[in-house]
All heavy atoms as an XYZ file, in Angstrom:
955
protein
N     107.425     89.825     -2.483
C     106.010     89.800     -2.782
C     105.179     90.009     -1.516
O     104.188     90.711     -1.545
C     105.670     88.472     -3.461
C     104.265     88.401     -3.940
S     103.945     89.607     -5.205
C     103.149     88.649     -6.393
N     105.604     89.377     -0.435
C     104.883     89.513      0.824
C     104.888     90.963      1.286
O     103.854     91.486      1.717
C     105.524     88.613      1.884
C     104.877     88.711      3.239
C     105.583     87.812      4.231
C     105.142     88.087      5.629
N     105.916     87.342      6.624
N     106.045     91.615      1.190
C     106.145     93.017      1.609
C     105.270     93.909      0.724
O     104.628     94.836      1.217
C     107.598     93.496      1.579
C     107.790     94.895      2.079
C     107.297     95.125      3.508
O     107.425     94.226      4.361
O     106.761     96.231      3.769
N     105.234     93.637     -0.580
C     104.394     94.418     -1.489
C     102.916     94.246     -1.127
O     102.153     95.212     -1.122
C     104.644     93.997     -2.930
N     102.517     93.014     -0.805
C     101.134     92.765     -0.419
C     100.805     93.476      0.893
O      99.714     94.034      1.039
C     100.872     91.258     -0.305
C      99.433     90.935     -0.046
C      98.493     91.063     -1.058
C      99.014     90.515      1.203
C      97.159     90.769     -0.828
C      97.693     90.218      1.443
C      96.755     90.342      0.427
N     101.735     93.464      1.829
C     101.508     94.162      3.094
C     101.393     95.667      2.889
O     100.611     96.338      3.577
C     102.623     93.833      4.091
C     102.597     92.414      4.659
C     103.807     92.166      5.544
C     101.311     92.154      5.424
N     102.162     96.213      1.941
C     102.052     97.644      1.622
C     100.652     97.961      1.075
O     100.071     98.994      1.416
C     103.115     98.065      0.611
C     104.507     98.188      1.191
C     105.550     98.651      0.161
N     105.147     99.797     -0.638
C     105.163    101.077     -0.227
N     105.563    101.355      0.987
N     104.788    102.050     -1.047
N     100.123     97.073      0.266
C      98.769     97.269     -0.259
C      97.767     97.195      0.886
O      96.887     98.050      1.010
C      98.444     96.225     -1.350
C      96.966     96.240     -1.708
C      99.286     96.476     -2.588
N      97.867     96.192      1.729
C      96.950     96.006      2.864
C      96.928     97.241      3.764
O      95.872     97.677      4.215
C      97.353     94.771      3.661
C      96.683     94.673      4.997
C      97.241     94.949      6.206
C      95.341     94.283      5.273
N      96.332     94.755      7.207
C      95.139     94.348      6.654
C      94.279     93.894      4.464
C      93.932     94.028      7.257
C      93.070     93.568      5.067
C      92.918     93.635      6.452
N      98.083     97.822      4.009
C      98.179     98.995      4.887
C      97.770    100.288      4.194
O      97.698    101.327      4.839
C      99.591     99.124      5.433
C      99.995     97.987      6.370
C     101.340     98.231      7.013
N     102.413     98.277      6.039
C     103.362     97.365      5.907
N     103.359     96.314      6.695
N     104.303     97.499      5.001
N      97.523    100.248      2.885
C      97.140    101.440      2.152
C      98.311    102.342      1.821
O      98.132    103.522      1.520
N      99.526    101.795      1.836
C     100.726    102.579      1.581
C     101.072    102.657      0.097
O     101.938    103.431     -0.290
C     101.912    101.979      2.350
C     101.733    102.022      3.838
C     102.769    101.217      4.596
O     103.587    100.513      3.954
O     102.743    101.265      5.835
N     100.421    101.859     -0.709
C     100.674    101.866     -2.149
C      99.781    102.921     -2.794
O      98.762    103.305     -2.231
C     100.389    100.473     -2.726
C     101.046    100.174     -4.026
C     102.551    100.341     -4.016
O     103.235     99.482     -3.458
O     103.023    101.351     -4.570
N     100.156    103.387     -3.978
C      99.345    104.401     -4.649
C      97.991    103.829     -5.043
O      97.824    102.609     -5.187
C     100.046    104.925     -5.921
O     100.131    103.862     -6.863
C     101.423    105.476     -5.612
N      97.050    104.716     -5.223
C      95.709    104.306     -5.625
C      95.741    103.603     -6.979
O      95.082    102.583     -7.175
C      94.797    105.536     -5.684
C      93.337    105.308     -6.000
C      92.704    104.353     -4.999
C      92.595    106.624     -6.015
N      96.530    104.113     -7.914
C      96.650    103.516     -9.246
C      97.141    102.072     -9.166
O      96.546    101.165     -9.742
C      97.608    104.353    -10.109
C      97.821    103.791    -11.478
C      96.953    104.105    -12.509
C      98.879    102.936    -11.747
C      97.135    103.577    -13.779
C      99.079    102.408    -13.010
C      98.193    102.733    -14.026
N      98.229    101.849     -8.439
C      98.803    100.501     -8.334
C      97.861     99.563     -7.589
O      97.656     98.418     -8.003
C     100.188    100.551     -7.674
C     101.183    101.185     -8.648
C     100.655     99.168     -7.247
C     102.559    101.413     -8.085
N      97.262    100.050     -6.517
C      96.342     99.207     -5.750
C      95.147     98.791     -6.594
O      94.762     97.616     -6.597
C      95.860     99.935     -4.483
O      96.994    100.314     -3.699
C      94.949     99.053     -3.653
N      94.575     99.748     -7.316
C      93.387     99.435     -8.107
C      93.729     98.595     -9.332
O      93.196     97.497     -9.499
C      92.670    100.718     -8.547
C      91.409    100.459     -9.318
C      90.219    100.196     -8.660
C      91.404    100.456    -10.698
C      89.053     99.942     -9.361
C      90.245    100.194    -11.415
C      89.070     99.941    -10.738
N      94.603     99.082    -10.195
C      94.829     98.422    -11.478
C      95.696     97.172    -11.378
O      95.395     96.164    -12.008
C      95.421     99.395    -12.498
C      94.404    100.387    -12.940
C      94.371    101.716    -12.632
C      93.249    100.140    -13.740
N      93.265    102.304    -13.187
C      92.554    101.356    -13.882
C      92.727     99.008    -14.345
C      91.381    101.464    -14.605
C      91.552     99.124    -15.080
C      90.899    100.338    -15.203
N      96.761     97.214    -10.602
C      97.646     96.045    -10.543
C      97.152     94.980     -9.578
O      97.185     93.786     -9.895
C      99.068     96.475    -10.183
C      99.803     97.296    -11.246
C     101.217     97.596    -10.800
C      99.799     96.590    -12.580
N      96.704     95.397     -8.415
C      96.320     94.410     -7.413
C      94.866     93.975     -7.529
O      94.572     92.778     -7.559
C      96.618     94.927     -6.007
C      98.066     94.888     -5.708
C      98.984     95.885     -5.928
C      98.810     93.789     -5.193
N     100.233     95.460     -5.567
C     100.158     94.188     -5.107
C      98.462     92.511     -4.780
C     101.151     93.340     -4.627
C      99.447     91.668     -4.302
C     100.779     92.087     -4.232
N      93.945     94.924     -7.587
C      92.532     94.542     -7.621
C      92.140     93.964     -8.983
O      91.580     92.870     -9.058
C      91.636     95.737     -7.277
C      90.151     95.420     -7.137
C      89.918     94.563     -5.898
C      89.336     96.687     -7.055
N      92.461     94.687    -10.056
C      92.020     94.236    -11.378
C      92.906     93.097    -11.906
O      92.434     91.980    -12.124
C      91.982     95.418    -12.377
C      91.637     94.938    -13.769
C      90.970     96.462    -11.914
N      94.191     93.375    -12.123
C      95.076     92.361    -12.707
C      95.302     91.188    -11.749
O      95.184     90.019    -12.144
C      96.411     92.989    -13.107
C      97.381     92.077    -13.852
C      96.767     91.586    -15.149
C      98.686     92.796    -14.105
N      95.602     91.471    -10.489
C      95.804     90.401     -9.503
C      94.554     89.563     -9.312
O      94.614     88.339     -9.213
N      93.395     90.237     -9.282
C      92.137     89.508     -9.156
C      91.878     88.586    -10.335
O      91.394     87.474    -10.171
N      92.209     89.056    -11.537
C      92.060     88.208    -12.723
C      92.970     86.987    -12.657
O      92.567     85.871    -12.983
C      92.366     88.998    -13.991
C      91.308     90.005    -14.430
C      91.841     90.866    -15.573
C      90.036     89.306    -14.837
N      94.194     87.197    -12.231
C      95.164     86.099    -12.188
C      94.767     85.046    -11.154
O      94.748     83.853    -11.456
C      96.582     86.637    -11.919
C      97.068     87.423    -13.147
C      97.550     85.507    -11.586
C      98.337     88.218    -12.914
N      94.442     85.476     -9.936
C      94.114     84.480     -8.905
C      92.773     83.801     -9.165
O      92.550     82.680     -8.718
C      94.151     85.057     -7.465
C      95.509     85.599     -7.124
C      93.093     86.109     -7.257
N      91.889     84.456     -9.906
C      90.581     83.866    -10.203
C      90.557     83.061    -11.494
O      89.535     82.462    -11.828
C      89.526     84.970    -10.299
O      89.422     85.659     -9.095
N      91.644     83.031    -12.222
C      91.666     82.380    -13.533
C      91.259     80.903    -13.495
O      90.415     80.488    -14.300
C      93.043     82.543    -14.190
C      93.131     82.123    -15.643
C      92.180     82.932    -16.508
C      94.553     82.292    -16.141
N      91.808     80.085    -12.587
C      91.367     78.669    -12.576
C      89.861     78.516    -12.348
O      89.200     77.729    -13.027
C      92.161     78.046    -11.427
C      93.361     78.917    -11.279
C      92.895     80.303    -11.631
N      89.328     79.284    -11.440
C      87.899     79.236    -11.146
C      87.092     79.684    -12.363
O      86.108     79.042    -12.736
C      87.612     80.145     -9.961
C      86.163     80.492     -9.764
C      85.999     81.568     -8.724
O      86.561     81.472     -7.651
N      85.231     82.575     -9.025
N      87.519     80.737    -12.999
C      86.818     81.242    -14.178
C      86.827     80.223    -15.307
O      85.805     80.010    -15.969
C      87.453     82.565    -14.647
O      87.448     83.490    -13.545
C      86.709     83.157    -15.816
N      87.971     79.597    -15.519
C      88.077     78.600    -16.590
C      87.140     77.414    -16.324
O      86.502     76.907    -17.252
C      89.521     78.124    -16.751
C      90.475     79.204    -17.205
S      89.954     80.090    -18.679
C      90.069     78.809    -19.887
N      87.065     76.969    -15.078
C      86.155     75.862    -14.752
C      84.700     76.263    -14.985
O      83.902     75.482    -15.510
C      86.346     75.413    -13.303
C      87.612     74.619    -13.016
C      87.735     74.356    -11.521
C      87.612     73.310    -13.776
N      84.355     77.481    -14.612
C      82.976     77.932    -14.787
C      82.629     78.092    -16.267
O      81.534     77.732    -16.695
C      82.749     79.242    -14.035
C      82.733     79.062    -12.534
S      82.659     80.571    -11.535
C      81.824     81.737    -12.514
N      83.560     78.633    -17.062
C      83.297     78.848    -18.484
C      83.148     77.533    -19.255
O      82.401     77.467    -20.229
C      84.400     79.697    -19.117
C      84.404     81.171    -18.729
C      85.621     81.875    -19.319
C      83.126     81.860    -19.168
N      83.853     76.519    -18.814
C      83.744     75.225    -19.495
C      82.545     74.423    -19.010
O      82.250     73.366    -19.555
C      85.015     74.381    -19.296
O      85.205     74.135    -17.897
C      86.235     75.070    -19.885
N      81.862     74.923    -17.984
C      80.707     74.217    -17.463
C      81.065     72.998    -16.647
O      80.242     72.113    -16.442
N      82.298     72.951    -16.144
C      82.753     71.778    -15.393
C      82.022     71.685    -14.063
O      81.817     72.670    -13.372
C      84.262     71.879    -15.133
C      84.812     70.688    -14.403
C      85.096     69.507    -15.068
C      85.026     70.730    -13.037
C      85.596     68.413    -14.400
C      85.519     69.640    -12.358
C      85.801     68.483    -13.040
O      86.289     67.399    -12.366
N      81.630     70.505    -13.722
C      81.099     70.241    -12.387
C      81.777     68.978    -11.880
O      82.058     68.060    -12.651
C      79.580     70.070    -12.410
O      79.218     68.982    -13.206
N      82.046     68.946    -10.613
C      82.759     67.820    -10.030
C      81.873     66.584    -10.024
O      80.693     66.663     -9.692
C      83.220     68.155     -8.603
C      84.258     69.231     -8.555
C      83.923     70.523     -8.221
C      85.585     68.945     -8.860
C      84.876     71.518     -8.188
C      86.543     69.936     -8.833
C      86.194     71.226     -8.496
N      82.422     65.419    -10.394
C      81.645     64.185    -10.321
C      81.189     63.928     -8.883
O      81.767     64.442     -7.935
C      82.637     63.107    -10.778
C      83.712     63.833    -11.503
C      83.770     65.205    -10.912
N      80.147     63.135     -8.751
C      79.566     62.886     -7.429
C      80.565     62.281     -6.453
O      80.474     62.508     -5.253
C      78.349     61.982     -7.562
N      81.545     61.516     -6.945
C      82.496     60.871     -6.037
C      83.793     61.663     -5.876
O      84.733     61.185     -5.262
C      82.797     59.451     -6.513
C      83.422     59.447     -7.902
O      83.342     60.470     -8.603
O      83.976     58.395     -8.285
N      83.857     62.864     -6.383
C      85.092     63.675     -6.323
C      85.030     64.657     -5.151
O      85.228     65.851     -5.303
C      85.297     64.412     -7.640
N      84.760     64.123     -3.979
C      84.608     64.974     -2.799
C      85.856     65.792     -2.515
O      85.788     66.977     -2.237
C      84.275     64.131     -1.562
C      82.954     63.426     -1.660
C      82.892     62.043     -1.666
C      81.766     64.137     -1.743
C      81.679     61.380     -1.748
C      80.552     63.489     -1.827
C      80.513     62.115     -1.822
O      79.319     61.478     -1.904
N      87.006     65.146     -2.562
C      88.233     65.830     -2.173
C      88.641     66.887     -3.187
O      89.183     67.922     -2.822
C      89.358     64.823     -1.935
C      89.022     63.947     -0.773
C      88.702     62.621     -0.821
C      88.892     64.336      0.593
N      88.387     62.155      0.436
C      88.502     63.196      1.331
C      89.046     65.525      1.278
C      88.276     63.224      2.697
C      88.828     65.547      2.651
C      88.447     64.410      3.336
N      88.346     66.651     -4.454
C      88.605     67.683     -5.462
C      87.708     68.893     -5.227
O      88.160     70.031     -5.290
C      88.370     67.134     -6.870
C      89.372     66.104     -7.306
C      88.974     65.479     -8.632
O      87.856     65.653     -9.102
N      89.894     64.746     -9.218
N      86.449     68.635     -4.976
C      85.512     69.729     -4.725
C      85.873     70.468     -3.441
O      85.804     71.697     -3.371
C      84.088     69.182     -4.642
N      86.291     69.713     -2.435
C      86.699     70.316     -1.166
C      87.937     71.197     -1.371
O      88.006     72.310     -0.874
C      86.985     69.206     -0.151
C      86.930     69.632      1.283
C      85.732     70.026      1.854
C      88.073     69.635      2.076
C      85.672     70.405      3.178
C      88.022     70.013      3.401
C      86.823     70.406      3.943
O      86.761     70.791      5.242
N      88.912     70.699     -2.136
C      90.106     71.477     -2.440
C      89.767     72.743     -3.211
O      90.346     73.811     -2.979
N      88.807     72.644     -4.135
C      88.382     73.824     -4.877
C      87.750     74.852     -3.949
O      87.962     76.053     -4.106
C      87.406     73.441     -5.985
C      86.941     74.617     -6.791
C      87.773     75.175     -7.757
C      85.702     75.173     -6.584
C      87.363     76.271     -8.503
C      85.279     76.254     -7.316
C      86.111     76.809     -8.278
N      86.984     74.403     -2.973
C      86.378     75.329     -2.016
C      87.442     76.026     -1.170
O      87.319     77.213     -0.870
C      85.379     74.592     -1.121
S      83.861     74.140     -1.971
N      88.475     75.306     -0.795
C      89.579     75.919     -0.046
C      90.283     76.949     -0.923
O      90.606     78.052     -0.467
C      90.555     74.842      0.473
C      91.806     75.462      1.054
C      89.855     73.953      1.493
N      90.504     76.614     -2.188
C      91.084     77.573     -3.143
C      90.192     78.807     -3.245
O      90.660     79.937     -3.219
C      91.265     76.916     -4.515
C      91.275     77.890     -5.663
C      92.398     78.678     -5.914
C      90.164     78.044     -6.478
C      92.401     79.581     -6.958
C      90.164     78.939     -7.517
C      91.278     79.715     -7.753
O      91.270     80.621     -8.779
N      88.887     78.594     -3.360
C      87.931     79.715     -3.469
C      87.998     80.593     -2.230
O      87.932     81.817     -2.332
C      86.522     79.157     -3.683
C      85.452     80.187     -3.749
C      85.504     80.961     -5.044
N      84.404     81.914     -5.046
C      84.536     83.191     -5.341
N      85.686     83.675     -5.722
N      83.505     83.990     -5.300
N      88.123     79.993     -1.057
C      88.245     80.777      0.178
C      89.518     81.623      0.160
O      89.506     82.771      0.612
C      88.226     79.851      1.390
N      90.603     81.082     -0.380
C      91.851     81.851     -0.482
C      91.691     83.016     -1.454
O      92.194     84.122     -1.205
C      92.993     80.939     -0.925
N      90.991     82.809     -2.564
C      90.729     83.898     -3.518
C      89.899     84.983     -2.851
O      90.181     86.179     -2.988
C      90.018     83.364     -4.783
C      89.509     84.504     -5.657
C      90.950     82.477     -5.579
N      88.891     84.579     -2.102
C      88.057     85.557     -1.402
C      88.864     86.351     -0.378
O      88.677     87.562     -0.230
C      86.872     84.860     -0.733
C      85.829     84.282     -1.679
C      84.834     83.435     -0.916
C      85.128     85.385     -2.447
N      89.765     85.682      0.329
C      90.616     86.376      1.307
C      91.508     87.397      0.603
O      91.685     88.521      1.082
C      91.451     85.368      2.084
N      92.067     87.015     -0.545
C      92.892     87.941     -1.327
C      92.074     89.151     -1.756
O      92.497     90.299     -1.593
C      93.463     87.220     -2.558
C      94.166     88.139     -3.522
C      95.482     88.507     -3.305
C      93.507     88.634     -4.638
C      96.135     89.364     -4.185
C      94.144     89.481     -5.522
C      95.463     89.848     -5.295
N      90.890     88.906     -2.305
C      90.049     90.007     -2.775
C      89.645     90.932     -1.632
O      89.620     92.147     -1.797
C      88.807     89.456     -3.479
C      89.112     88.787     -4.791
C      87.902     88.093     -5.387
O      87.001     87.653     -4.671
N      87.878     87.984     -6.705
N      89.345     90.371     -0.481
C      88.963     91.191      0.667
C      90.136     92.045      1.139
O      89.976     93.228      1.413
C      88.453     90.303      1.811
C      87.970     91.101      2.986
C      86.728     91.700      2.955
C      88.757     91.268      4.112
C      86.275     92.454      4.033
C      88.317     92.012      5.190
C      87.065     92.607      5.147
N      91.321     91.437      1.224
C      92.501     92.186      1.678
C      92.830     93.330      0.724
O      93.163     94.442      1.162
C      93.697     91.244      1.808
N      92.721     93.094     -0.571
C      92.996     94.157     -1.543
C      91.910     95.231     -1.472
O      92.206     96.426     -1.602
C      93.142     93.584     -2.965
C      93.255     94.690     -3.991
C      94.370     92.684     -3.041
N      90.662     94.845     -1.227
C      89.590     95.834     -1.076
C      89.846     96.732      0.128
O      89.635     97.947      0.061
C      88.235     95.143     -0.955
N      90.320     96.159      1.217
C      90.672     96.961      2.399
C      91.815     97.917      2.056
O      91.789     99.101      2.409
C      91.043     96.053      3.591
C      91.673     96.854      4.724
C      89.813     95.306      4.086
N      92.832     97.413      1.354
C      93.941     98.261      0.942
C      93.498     99.370      0.009
O      93.980    100.504      0.101
N      92.555     99.062     -0.889
C      92.028    100.080     -1.797
C      91.300    101.159     -1.012
O      91.469    102.354     -1.275
C      91.093     99.440     -2.826
C      90.473    100.378     -3.851
C      91.558    101.029     -4.699
C      89.473     99.632     -4.721
N      90.515    100.759     -0.045
C      89.806    101.731      0.805
C      90.808    102.659      1.490
O      90.639    103.873      1.509
C      88.965    100.997      1.838
C      88.265    101.929      2.777
C      88.727    102.392      3.972
C      86.985    102.520      2.585
N      87.819    103.228      4.542
C      86.733    103.326      3.713
C      86.027    102.442      1.580
C      85.553    104.049      3.863
C      84.850    103.160      1.728
C      84.627    103.953      2.859
N      91.842    102.068      2.037
C      92.848    102.867      2.747
C      93.627    103.773      1.796
O      93.920    104.918      2.128
C      93.799    101.947      3.501
C      93.125    101.240      4.659
C      94.031    100.232      5.304
N      93.376     99.619      6.460
C      93.826     98.560      7.084
N      94.942     97.964      6.686
N      93.179     98.066      8.113
N      93.970    103.274      0.616
C      94.727    104.063     -0.359
C      93.888    105.207     -0.935
O      94.443    106.189     -1.414
C      95.233    103.174     -1.492
N      92.572    105.090     -0.876
C      91.677    106.081     -1.469
C      91.263    107.172     -0.490
O      90.288    107.874     -0.732
C      90.450    105.391     -2.033
N      91.994    107.343      0.572
C      91.671    108.386      1.545
C      91.671    109.754      0.860
O      92.647    110.132      0.220
C      92.684    108.372      2.685
O      92.440    109.470      3.544
N      90.575    110.508      0.989
C      90.487    111.791      0.290
C      91.160    112.953      1.027
O      91.167    114.069      0.527
C      88.977    112.015      0.192
C      88.417    111.315      1.380
C      89.318    110.131      1.611
N      91.716    112.708      2.176
C      92.303    113.791      2.969
C      93.546    114.361      2.302
O      94.436    113.623      1.891
C      92.653    113.297      4.371
C      91.425    112.888      5.161
C      91.772    112.313      6.510
O      92.827    111.736      6.695
N      90.860    112.478      7.452
N      93.577    115.683      2.206
C      94.750    116.368      1.704
C      94.957    116.306      0.202
O      96.042    116.576     -0.285
N      93.927    115.949     -0.557
C      94.067    115.917     -2.023
C      93.143    116.970     -2.625
O      92.094    117.291     -2.061
C      93.743    114.525     -2.614
C      94.725    113.485     -2.140
C      92.331    114.103     -2.309
N      93.506    117.522     -3.785
C      92.647    118.532     -4.421
C      91.316    117.946     -4.879
O      91.177    116.727     -5.042
C      93.480    119.020     -5.603
C      94.520    117.991     -5.819
C      94.724    117.272     -4.525
N      90.346    118.822     -5.130
C      88.980    118.416     -5.434
C      88.840    117.397     -6.562
O      88.151    116.400     -6.378
C      88.122    119.641     -5.731
C      86.789    119.257     -6.279
C      86.311    119.517     -7.519
C      85.777    118.503     -5.628
N      85.067    118.979     -7.689
C      84.710    118.345     -6.525
C      85.657    117.925     -4.374
C      83.552    117.659     -6.223
C      84.497    117.235     -4.062
C      83.461    117.116     -4.981
N      89.427    117.569     -7.751
C      89.187    116.564     -8.804
C      89.618    115.152     -8.396
O      88.957    114.173     -8.750
C      90.022    117.059     -9.985
C      90.205    118.513     -9.743
C      90.241    118.670     -8.258
N      90.697    115.044     -7.639
C      91.146    113.724     -7.199
C      90.204    113.102     -6.176
O      90.134    111.883     -6.052
C      92.552    113.802     -6.608
C      93.608    113.970     -7.687
O      93.284    113.734     -8.864
O      94.744    114.339     -7.347
N      89.487    113.933     -5.447
C      88.551    113.403     -4.454
C      87.438    112.594     -5.116
O      86.960    111.612     -4.560
C      87.962    114.529     -3.614
C      88.949    115.107     -2.631
C      88.313    116.120     -1.725
C      89.395    116.656     -0.788
N      88.850    117.468      0.266
N      87.051    112.991     -6.314
C      86.001    112.250     -7.039
C      86.492    110.842     -7.357
O      85.770    109.860     -7.149
C      85.598    113.008     -8.327
C      84.631    112.179     -9.162
C      84.999    114.356     -7.977
N      87.723    110.720     -7.853
C      88.291    109.405     -8.164
C      88.439    108.576     -6.899
O      88.194    107.363     -6.905
C      89.644    109.542     -8.859
C      89.520    110.099    -10.229
C      89.902    111.332    -10.653
C      88.938    109.459    -11.365
N      89.601    111.502    -11.967
C      89.007    110.355    -12.444
C      88.365    108.210    -11.579
C      88.528    110.048    -13.704
C      87.890    107.906    -12.840
C      87.976    108.820    -13.881
N      88.843    109.215     -5.832
C      89.019    108.491     -4.571
C      87.679    108.012     -4.009
O      87.579    106.918     -3.467
C      89.784    109.336     -3.577
C      91.234    109.513     -4.008
C      92.012    110.443     -3.119
N      93.362    110.564     -3.617
C      94.370    109.762     -3.276
N      94.170    108.794     -2.422
N      95.564    109.942     -3.777
N      86.649    108.831     -4.170
C      85.314    108.410     -3.750
C      84.856    107.211     -4.584
O      84.315    106.243     -4.052
C      84.318    109.560     -3.883
C      82.861    109.208     -3.577
C      82.709    108.774     -2.122
C      81.958    110.386     -3.876
N      85.102    107.268     -5.892
C      84.762    106.131     -6.762
C      85.504    104.870     -6.363
O      84.943    103.776     -6.361
N      86.780    105.021     -6.027
C      87.573    103.871     -5.588
C      87.027    103.300     -4.289
O      87.010    102.080     -4.100
C      89.033    104.271     -5.425
N      86.557    104.154     -3.405
C      85.980    103.657     -2.148
C      84.672    102.906     -2.395
O      84.383    101.920     -1.719
C      85.795    104.801     -1.165
C      87.132    105.195     -0.548
C      86.953    105.886      0.741
N      88.206    105.790      1.506
C      88.359    106.337      2.675
N      87.377    107.008      3.235
N      89.498    106.197      3.316
N      83.897    103.361     -3.364
C      82.667    102.641     -3.726
C      83.019    101.253     -4.258
O      82.389    100.251     -3.890
C      81.842    103.452     -4.751
C      80.707    102.619     -5.332
C      81.298    104.720     -4.115
N      84.036    101.174     -5.115
C      84.484     99.875     -5.638
C      84.979     98.988     -4.503
O      84.690     97.785     -4.464
C      85.575    100.062     -6.713
C      86.221     98.737     -7.086
C      84.998    100.739     -7.941
N      85.715     99.563     -3.555
C      86.222     98.790     -2.410
C      85.060     98.225     -1.591
O      85.088     97.051     -1.195
C      87.130     99.658     -1.544
N      84.044     99.043     -1.339
C      82.878     98.561     -0.585
C      82.130     97.471     -1.353
O      81.715     96.473     -0.759
C      81.926     99.723     -0.281
C      82.339    100.655      0.831
C      81.339    101.811      0.948
C      82.449     99.925      2.152
N      81.979     97.657     -2.656
C      81.281     96.649     -3.461
C      82.058     95.338     -3.486
O      81.471     94.253     -3.379
C      81.072     97.173     -4.883
N      83.378     95.429     -3.608
C      84.207     94.221     -3.618
C      84.131     93.504     -2.280
O      83.901     92.292     -2.216
C      85.666     94.575     -3.950
O      85.703     95.221     -5.223
C      86.541     93.332     -3.974
N      84.313     94.248     -1.195
C      84.255     93.640      0.140
C      82.867     93.069      0.410
O      82.732     91.977      0.971
C      84.635     94.659      1.202
N      81.825     93.785     -0.008
C      80.458     93.295      0.183
C      80.199     92.022     -0.593
O      79.565     91.098     -0.091
N      80.700     91.955     -1.823
C      80.547     90.743     -2.620
C      81.289     89.566     -2.035
O      80.816     88.435     -2.048
N      82.481     89.848     -1.495
C      83.275     88.781     -0.879
C      82.583     88.264      0.362
O      82.385     87.056      0.526
C      84.695     89.292     -0.543
C      85.417     88.338      0.383
C      85.504     89.514     -1.809
N      82.191     89.172      1.240
C      81.579     88.758      2.503
C      80.175     88.218      2.274
O      79.797     87.195      2.846
C      81.552     89.938      3.503
C      80.759     89.591      4.741
C      82.967     90.343      3.866
N      79.418     88.889      1.415
C      78.042     88.480      1.175
C      77.929     87.193      0.382
O      77.829     86.102      0.929
N      77.987     87.331     -0.913
C      77.744     86.184     -1.799
C      78.874     85.171     -1.771
O      78.641     83.975     -1.628
C      77.524     86.677     -3.225
N      80.110     85.616     -1.915
C      81.240     84.691     -2.031
C      81.456     83.826     -0.807
O      81.561     82.603     -0.897
N      81.532     84.446      0.356
C      81.811     83.689      1.575
C      80.654     82.777      1.950
O      80.863     81.640      2.369
C      82.136     84.640      2.726
N      79.450     83.260      1.797
C      78.281     82.440      2.143
C      78.189     81.225      1.221
O      77.977     80.099      1.668
C      76.984     83.284      2.085
C      75.749     82.415      2.180
C      76.999     84.338      3.179
N      78.377     81.448     -0.084
C      78.314     80.335     -1.033
C      79.426     79.323     -0.784
O      79.200     78.118     -0.791
C      78.405     80.859     -2.462
C      78.367     79.750     -3.482
C      78.622     80.260     -4.892
O      79.071     81.381     -5.069
N      78.339     79.429     -5.873
N      80.645     79.803     -0.542
C      81.768     78.900     -0.292
C      81.552     78.114      0.999
O      81.801     76.908      1.044
C      83.089     79.683     -0.242
O      83.244     80.383     -1.488
C      84.276     78.767     -0.027
N      81.093     78.784      2.043
C      80.822     78.089      3.307
C      79.734     77.026      3.129
O      79.855     75.914      3.643
C      80.412     79.096      4.381
N      78.692     77.365      2.374
C      77.625     76.389      2.124
C      78.153     75.192      1.339
O      77.786     74.045      1.630
C      76.478     77.052      1.377
N      79.026     75.443      0.372
C      79.611     74.335     -0.393
C      80.477     73.439      0.488
O      80.424     72.213      0.375
C      80.436     74.868     -1.565
C      79.580     75.458     -2.648
O      78.384     75.239     -2.696
N      80.195     76.234     -3.516
N      81.286     74.042      1.341
C      82.143     73.258      2.240
C      81.291     72.419      3.187
O      81.561     71.241      3.410
C      83.115     74.173      3.014
C      84.160     74.734      2.036
C      83.789     73.429      4.156
C      85.063     75.791      2.635
N      80.246     73.008      3.723
C      79.349     72.264      4.631
C      78.672     71.127      3.875
O      78.587     70.000      4.373
C      78.313     73.213      5.275
C      79.016     74.157      6.251
C      77.213     72.436      5.955
C      78.170     75.296      6.748
N      78.200     71.404      2.663
C      77.542     70.362      1.869
C      78.485     69.208      1.555
O      78.092     68.034      1.650
N      79.718     69.512      1.192
C      80.694     68.460      0.888
C      81.019     67.668      2.150
O      81.109     66.446      2.110
C      81.957     69.060      0.256
C      81.635     69.649     -1.117
C      83.065     68.024      0.135
C      82.715     70.547     -1.670
N      81.197     68.365      3.245
C      81.507     67.702      4.515
C      80.386     66.765      4.925
O      80.615     65.641      5.370
C      81.782     68.736      5.620
O      82.836     69.606      5.181
C      82.178     68.073      6.918
N      79.150     67.216      4.771
C      77.996     66.355      5.104
C      77.937     65.149      4.157
O      77.563     64.061      4.596
C      76.693     67.160      5.053
C      76.533     68.220      6.139
C      75.255     69.013      5.919
C      76.536     67.571      7.527
N      78.292     65.357      2.889
C      78.302     64.234      1.952
C      79.364     63.218      2.313
O      79.164     62.010      2.157
C      78.560     64.744      0.524
O      77.527     65.578      0.104
N      80.507     63.690      2.788
C      81.567     62.777      3.208
C      81.172     61.999      4.449
O      81.504     60.828      4.597
C      82.866     63.555      3.490
C      83.618     64.071      2.273
C      84.765     64.963      2.697
C      84.145     62.900      1.458
N      80.453     62.666      5.364
C      80.054     62.014      6.613
C      78.945     60.997      6.368
O      78.847     60.012      7.089
C      79.594     63.049      7.620
N      78.115     61.273      5.364
C      76.946     60.421      5.124
C      77.258     59.322      4.238
O      77.343     58.216      4.162
């Protein structure tokens, strides 16, 4: 599994496998616990600092996974040496990679960092 993930990170896997298996299916699988908590409307009780902290660490790991796969997707979508119709798909894949990486770095990382800081301050206070 580690070698397969490294192949994706380096852009050595096909565009199809990187996009559909790793970004879409893999993203769904690693995000499932978070999605289930959000859909049920669960919020951590005020005294459940360590549970909330653990969830933030889990969220950071999901974000790291999504970012690494987005980088691999960008690399796998290189348009060099491919015929014209495939270049359109590769350009689309690069747009998805940028949007994924931007979402991870922008909203996801900032929100997770703010949550970790808030929990840490609550524990200290």
